[in-house]
Steps between C-alpha positions, in 0.01 A plus 500: 500500500763685717866431446444384138569691182285468185670359196527854360655628817748205499607566142546880570713417808708243323575747213612757758717240688651373177595845379661584836680175499639563145594859582695403818691185411791590738260416791456145394800362299444149386124496552268450209164672475327195357576300815391778725176535292433123528516532879275798507236347281443214743495721807213751456507594880869608447390710189243672729778585743721631222208716381466643850876572492454674160183683603667662793789599277765251616612398149560136587773317298688169520814538714597134534426128488516257786620159370411316819137606499469551117355851555558829327551793741328840427584826692351840469744681272348849473777766540335644806290326776165413336271805498184299585659363815637819670397683821444181691636375826681166550234251623148462632612535860663838431187606305276408795737687732457829338208700660518802259588555141508132419637401160273320262676160550819326595777338290439153640127516460526607133763246418284223643195616317701513176631149559870627503772519765679820604860498406756423778820672541703235290242520222498879500885502460471240226257735325741789522759281306263526202479877486446806708169484689354733766735791432226740603267274699538224757345158551398311816675170521435181703579582865652242748258422774733617778499856340127487429426399864657818616282712269741546216507409140769514217509683172755535227603738217797566276703818551860590424543178300420300820204299624402630840286312762331718761249478776183682579201446727276242326207733530672780299414572139628730236387611145832373359509156672318192377616139462627267240384146464601163368312219339605153415334317195 
């Protein structure tokens, strides 16, 4: 069945996630793995999405807990924009607009298929408080509709000890630009 992991795949993923969690405790102070694990075990669809994040080299990790919704928050924490999600334009409309040299996909399409959300500017800046990410690459971020209606899209990176937010045509794509996602469990 699509969007479902076998028991063996689930165990393998949980081992990877636990090791990453233990190795990067500064990302999730005050959060206990056994509580995260309990949530993951009753949400197999979320495990599938985390596996997709892992498969595309996003290195998902817990970055927070929302008390109001009782959800753990995962972000892609790979040092650079996930390799399996680069060379893509921003959204489906931009993909369709390209007549020649179309990229293989778009950030919003891929995120939707994976069951995750693309990071917005605030989330991207929160991620950068946990380490240095995208020092050689960049990541598409959620773009306000007023910018998108005019053909643009936003992306971010980290240079000169600063988080930069830039704009580009939504139909552009580069080998060093992908996207980072978030998932709530």
